[in-house]
N, C-alpha and C positions, 0 to 999 in steps of 0.2 A: 118820441125822440123830440127832446126842442135843437132852435137854431143852432147849430154847431153841433149840436150834442152840450149845453149849458147846463141842460139842470142836470145838480151835484147834489148828491145827496149831505147832510154836516158831515157825515164823516171822512168820507171821499175828499173831502174841501178843508179837514185841519187832516189829515194823512199831508196832498201835497203842499198845505200848508209851512206844516213839522220839513221838510224835505225840500224847502227852497231854504229855509239857513239857512240849509249846508256845503248847493251845490243851488247854480239855476234855473231851472223849471224853463220847458223846451212852450217859447210864445203862446202857443193856444190853451196848452194848460196854464199860465200863464190869466192869460184871457179870460178862464173859462173861472179860477178863483178870484179875479178884482172884479168879476159881475156877479161870483155868489155871496162876494162881502156886499156888496152893496144890497143888495138884498139881504143879507142872513144878516139879526146886531148880534147872537150866539155868534154865531163866529167870526163877523168883524174880531168884535170884541178878546173872542182864542187869539188872534196874530194880531192880534196889543199887547198883550198882554207875550206870549214870544220874542216878539221885538223886545220888549223891555227888559225880558228872562238875559235873554241875547246880549246887552246892551253894560246888565248888571256885571255879570259873571266877565264881558270883556272888560269894563273899569273893575272888575276886585281881582282879575291879575295883573294886572298894570301895575 
């Protein structure tokens, strides 16, 4: 296991990114997600797409 348990699989990270759209994650999970996103282009793209969809849905409701 890596330092602070920071080694995560993409499946875990995408689940956490999705959860973070509904409620704030605990600080250690936020750290794990940020570290993974800094090293994984696919997950970083997924996170950007989730932010885009969230904003588009927010604007559509307005």
